[in-house]
C-alpha positions in Angstrom: -66.7 227.4 -156.4 -64.0 224.8 -157.3 -62.4 222.2 -155.2 -59.1 224.1 -154.8 -60.9 227.1 -153.2 -62.8 224.8 -150.9 -59.6 223.1 -149.7 -57.9 226.5 -149.3 -60.8 227.7 -147.2 -60.7 224.5 -145.1 -57.0 225.0 -144.5 -57.6 228.6 -143.4 -60.3 227.5 -141.0 -58.1 224.8 -139.6 -55.2 227.3 -139.1 -57.6 229.7 -137.3 -58.8 226.9 -135.0 -55.2 226.0 -134.2 -54.4 229.7 -133.5 -57.4 230.0 -131.2 -56.5 226.8 -129.4 -53.0 228.1 -128.8 -54.3 231.5 -127.6 -56.7 229.7 -125.2 -53.8 227.5 -123.9 -51.8 230.6 -123.1 -54.5 232.4 -121.1 -54.7 232.3 -117.4 -58.1 232.6 -115.8 -58.4 232.8 -112.0 -61.2 232.5 -109.5 -61.3 232.9 -105.8 -63.5 231.6 -103.0 -63.8 232.3 -99.3 -62.8 235.9 -99.7 -59.6 235.0 -101.3 -58.8 232.0 -99.1 -58.6 229.7 -102.1 -57.5 230.8 -105.6 -57.5 228.5 -108.6 -55.9 229.2 -112.0 -56.9 227.4 -115.2 -56.0 228.1 -118.8 -58.5 229.1 -121.5 -59.0 225.5 -122.4 -60.2 224.8 -118.9 -57.1 222.9 -117.9 -56.1 223.2 -114.3 -52.8 225.1 -113.7 -52.5 225.8 -110.0 -54.1 226.4 -106.6 -53.2 228.8 -103.9 -54.4 228.4 -100.3 -54.2 230.8 -97.4 -53.6 229.9 -93.8 -57.2 231.0 -93.1 -58.5 228.4 -95.6 -56.8 225.6 -93.7 -57.5 226.7 -90.1 -59.9 229.7 -90.0 -60.0 229.7 -86.2 -56.2 229.8 -85.8 -54.4 230.7 -89.0 -51.2 231.3 -87.2 -51.0 227.6 -86.4 -50.5 226.7 -90.1 -47.0 226.8 -91.4 -45.9 227.6 -95.0 -44.7 224.1 -95.6 -48.1 222.6 -94.8 -49.7 225.1 -97.3 -47.2 224.2 -100.0 -47.7 220.4 -99.4 -51.5 220.8 -99.6 -51.3 222.9 -102.8 -49.0 220.3 -104.3 -51.3 217.4 -103.4 -54.4 219.2 -104.7 -52.6 220.2 -107.9 -51.4 216.7 -108.5 -54.9 215.3 -108.0 -56.5 217.9 -110.2 -54.0 217.4 -113.0 -54.4 213.6 -112.9 -58.2 213.9 -113.0 -58.0 216.3 -115.9 -55.7 214.0 -117.8 -58.1 211.1 -117.2 -61.1 213.1 -118.3 -59.3 214.2 -121.5 -58.3 210.6 -122.3 -61.8 209.4 -121.8 -63.2 212.2 -123.9 -60.8 211.2 -126.7 -61.8 207.5 -126.5 -65.5 208.4 -126.8 -65.0 211.0 -129.6 -62.9 208.4 -131.5 -65.8 206.0 -131.2 -68.2 208.6 -132.6 -66.0 209.7 -135.4 -64.5 206.3 -136.2 -61.0 207.8 -135.5 -61.4 210.4 -138.3 -59.7 213.7 -137.3 -62.3 216.4 -137.6 -61.0 220.0 -137.3 -62.2 221.6 -134.1 -62.9 218.2 -132.4 -59.3 217.1 -132.1 -58.8 216.4 -128.4 
């Protein structure tokens, strides 16, 4: 096998990895807890997208006492905290991977 074929195969693998990453980023995966009281949506790369709460999740004894604005405010606060935590974790992962790889970009490990 010659060098040109090896490089061509490496480029094909890199393209497939990029396509897979894009596909995962476009996916929406949801999970619920408390019989649907809390619903979280992430993408296929495990990045947080959103959270939905029901009135029962906030006040199970008296859900009618919870207004829609309170639910929206809590969803926004939780979403902001989750997104910030995810960004911090991604940044830390990149720093640590750069230390391991010496900053060399390795296909499939690009964070």
